[in-house]
C-alpha positions in Angstrom: 0.0 0.0 0.0 1.1 3.6 -0.6 0.6 6.6 1.5 1.2 10.3 1.7 1.9 12.1 4.9 0.0 15.3 5.8 1.7 17.5 8.4 0.8 21.0 9.7 1.4 23.4 12.5 -0.8 26.4 13.4 1.2 29.5 14.0 4.6 31.2 13.6 5.2 30.5 17.3 5.6 26.9 16.5 8.8 25.7 14.8 10.0 23.4 12.1 10.7 20.7 14.7 6.9 20.3 15.0 6.7 19.2 11.3 9.8 17.0 11.7 8.3 15.2 14.7 5.0 14.6 12.9 6.8 13.2 9.8 9.1 11.0 12.0 6.2 9.3 13.8 4.1 8.9 10.6 7.1 7.4 8.9 7.7 5.0 11.8 4.1 3.9 11.6 4.3 3.4 7.9 7.4 1.2 8.2 5.9 -0.8 10.9 2.8 -1.5 8.9 4.5 -2.1 5.5 3.2 1.1 4.0 5.3 3.0 1.3 5.3 6.7 1.8 5.5 8.5 -1.6 5.0 12.2 -0.7 4.7 14.7 2.0 2.2 17.6 2.1 3.1 20.3 4.6 1.2 23.4 5.6 3.2 25.8 7.9 1.6 28.4 10.2 -1.9 27.5 9.0 -4.8 26.6 11.3 -6.9 23.5 10.7 -10.0 25.5 11.7 -10.1 26.5 8.0 -9.7 24.5 4.9 -7.9 27.4 3.2 -4.6 25.5 3.2 -2.7 25.2 -0.1 -1.0 21.8 0.5 -4.1 20.3 2.1 -6.2 21.3 -0.9 -3.6 20.0 -3.3 -3.6 16.7 -1.5 -7.4 16.3 -1.8 -7.1 17.1 -5.4 -4.3 14.6 -6.0 -6.4 11.9 -4.3 -8.6 12.0 -7.4 -5.7 10.6 -9.4 -5.7 7.5 -7.1 -1.9 7.5 -6.8 -2.0 6.6 -3.1 -4.2 4.6 -0.8 -3.7 6.3 2.5 -3.5 9.9 3.9 -1.4 9.5 7.1 -1.5 12.1 9.8 0.2 12.3 13.2 -3.2 13.0 14.8 -6.6 13.6 13.3 -6.5 17.3 14.4 -3.7 17.8 11.9 -6.3 17.0 9.2 -9.1 19.2 10.5 -10.3 21.0 13.7 -14.0 21.2 12.9 -16.5 18.5 12.4 -17.8 19.7 9.1 -14.4 19.9 7.3 -13.3 16.6 8.8 -16.4 14.8 7.5 -16.6 16.6 4.2 -13.0 16.0 3.2 -12.8 12.5 4.6 -15.8 11.7 2.5 -14.0 13.0 -0.6 -11.0 10.8 0.2 -13.3 7.8 0.6 -14.9 8.5 -2.8 -11.4 8.4 -4.3 -10.7 5.1 -2.4 -8.3 6.8 -0.1 -8.3 6.1 3.7 -7.5 8.6 6.4 -5.2 7.1 9.1 -3.9 8.5 12.4 -0.4 7.3 13.3 -0.9 7.8 17.0 -4.7 7.2 17.6 -5.6 3.6 17.0 -9.1 3.5 15.5 -10.8 0.2 14.8 -12.9 -0.5 11.7 -16.7 -0.6 12.0 -19.2 1.2 14.1 -17.0 1.6 17.2 -14.3 3.2 15.1 -16.8 5.7 13.7 -17.8 6.7 17.2 -14.1 7.1 18.4 -13.2 9.2 15.3 -16.3 11.4 15.9 -15.3 11.9 19.5 -11.7 12.7 18.6 -12.8 15.2 16.0 -15.3 16.8 18.4 -12.6 17.1 21.1 -10.2 18.8 18.6 -12.9 21.3 17.7 -13.7 21.9 21.4 -10.0 22.4 22.2 -9.6 24.8 19.3 -12.6 26.9 20.5 -11.4 26.9 24.1 -7.9 27.9 23.1 -9.3 30.8 21.1 -11.3 32.0 24.1 -8.2 31.8 26.3 -6.1 33.7 23.7 -8.7 36.5 23.6 -8.9 36.6 27.4 -5.2 36.8 27.7 -4.9 39.6 25.1 -7.6 41.5 26.8 -5.7 41.3 30.1 -2.5 42.5 28.3 -4.3 45.6 27.0 -5.8 46.4 30.4 -2.3 46.2 31.9 -0.6 48.2 29.1 1.3 45.2 27.8 2.4 44.2 24.3 0.0 41.9 22.5 2.1 40.8 19.5 2.5 42.3 16.0 4.8 45.0 14.8 6.3 47.1 17.5 6.0 50.8 16.5 9.3 52.6 15.9 10.4 54.4 19.0 9.4 51.6 21.3 11.0 48.4 22.6 9.3 45.7 24.6 10.9 44.4 27.8 11.0 40.9 29.2 7.7 41.3 31.0 6.1 42.6 27.7 5.8 46.2 28.8 6.4 49.0 26.3 9.6 51.0 26.9 10.8 54.1 25.0 13.7 53.4 22.6 16.2 56.1 23.4 17.8 55.7 19.9 14.7 55.9 17.7 12.1 57.8 19.8 13.8 61.2 19.1 13.4 60.6 15.4 9.7 60.0 15.9 9.4 63.3 17.8 11.3 65.2 15.1 9.2 63.6 12.4 6.0 64.9 14.0 7.6 68.3 14.5 8.8 68.5 10.9 5.4 67.5 9.6 3.8 70.1 11.8 6.2 72.7 10.4 5.2 71.9 6.8 7.4 69.0 5.7 5.7 66.5 3.3 5.5 62.8 3.9 7.9 62.3 1.1 10.4 64.6 2.7 10.0 62.8 6.0 10.5 59.5 4.2 13.7 60.7 2.5 15.0 62.3 5.7 14.6 59.1 7.8 16.1 56.9 5.1 19.0 59.2 4.6 19.6 59.3 8.4 19.9 55.5 8.4 16.8 55.0 10.4 14.8 51.9 9.6 11.4 50.6 10.7 11.2 48.0 13.4 11.0 45.4 10.6 14.5 46.7 9.6 13.1 48.0 6.3 13.4 51.4 4.7 10.5 53.9 5.2 7.9 54.1 2.5 5.0 56.6 2.1 2.7 54.1 3.8 5.0 53.5 6.8 5.3 57.3 7.3 1.5 57.6 7.2 1.3 54.7 9.7 3.8 56.5 12.0 1.9 59.8 11.9 -1.4 58.1 12.8 -0.3 55.6 15.4 -2.2 56.3 18.6 0.2 54.4 20.7 2.5 57.4 20.6 0.0 59.3 22.8 -0.1 56.4 25.3 -3.1 54.4 23.9 -3.1 50.6 23.9 -5.9 48.8 22.2 -7.3 45.4 21.3 -10.6 45.0 19.3 -13.0 47.6 20.9 -11.0 47.9 24.1 -9.0 51.2 24.4 -6.7 52.0 27.4 -5.5 55.6 27.4 -2.3 56.5 29.2 -1.3 52.9 29.6 2.0 52.9 27.7 4.8 55.5 27.7 3.9 58.7 25.8 6.3 59.8 23.0 4.0 62.5 21.3 1.9 65.0 23.1 -1.8 64.5 22.4 -2.3 68.1 21.2 0.5 67.8 18.6 -0.8 64.4 17.5 -4.4 65.7 17.0 -3.1 68.7 15.0 -0.8 66.5 12.9 -3.7 64.1 12.0 -5.9 67.0 11.0 -3.1 68.1 8.7 -2.8 64.5 7.4 -6.5 64.3 6.6 -6.4 67.6 4.9 -3.4 66.6 2.8 -5.1 63.3 2.1 -7.9 65.2 0.6 -5.4 66.5 -2.0 -6.7 70.1 -2.0 -10.3 69.1 -2.6 -13.1 71.0 -0.8 -15.0 69.0 1.7 -18.7 69.8 2.3 -20.8 68.0 4.8 -24.6 67.7 4.5 -26.1 66.0 7.5 -24.5 62.5 7.9 -23.3 62.4 4.3 -20.0 63.7 3.0 -20.0 65.4 -0.4 -16.9 66.5 -2.2 -16.5 69.4 -4.7 -13.6 69.5 -7.1 -11.9 73.0 -7.1 -11.4 74.6 -10.5 -7.6 74.7 -10.2 -7.3 71.1 -9.2 -5.5 68.9 -11.6 -6.9 65.6 -10.4 -9.1 63.4 -12.5 -11.0 61.9 -9.6 -13.0 63.3 -6.7 -12.0 62.3 -3.2 -14.4 61.7 -0.3 -13.1 61.4 3.3 -14.9 61.7 6.5 -12.9 63.2 9.3 -12.2 60.7 12.2 -12.6 61.6 15.8 -9.2 62.4 17.1 -10.4 63.8 20.5 
């Protein structure tokens, strides 16, 4: 009999060793049971809560060619973490005369095996939902305490061992000067060129672009706000930019974004009128956000 191995891990926090361990145990199972492994399908940093996984979909498609008899997984939760996808795609495999086998979860044939597989799939879905709730709860607590929640750290900050934001003494002065220069009339392009010429990079160690300058000028963490979903905690992280300057800068940014167009407001709607001297071919509509 021939088999393919499907291996997966869920997030960037997990490492390649996770894949290697899955393949090692699946390979050992195959050797013990006289099964020849002909290919590996591997999805990295992709959750099994969704079927939007390139290698997984390719494997299902390849099963139609009937080049292998078994899809071998380390555990059934590698295949899917919700009951619908598990049943749907296992049915597709069965139609193509391909069997789904777990290397570490012995499941008998017949009605008892169906019950065990159903329970394992249900437990995987429960674990996934519970884990999601714990993650949201943990991230909410981080915001309430002014802690870092993951993602890109804004330039001008560092994060200490306890996940609290600290001001970066090397880059924070450039953030302050960027706001001051923009307030004094510098353009975003001029700020971009100045930072790049000064050898300053983003916290992803990349050169500044127009978009990253716009992100810098509109990042409310600089006035001490930390947020997650609809939770906003003011004055919870170190302040780099005074709130009055931040509000003034963002009003300038919105005006500049309007590219010289006249904004007129009528009740809740926003209408835009093209000035006679404007050289633009399109009108631009923008509703001012609340910066207060």
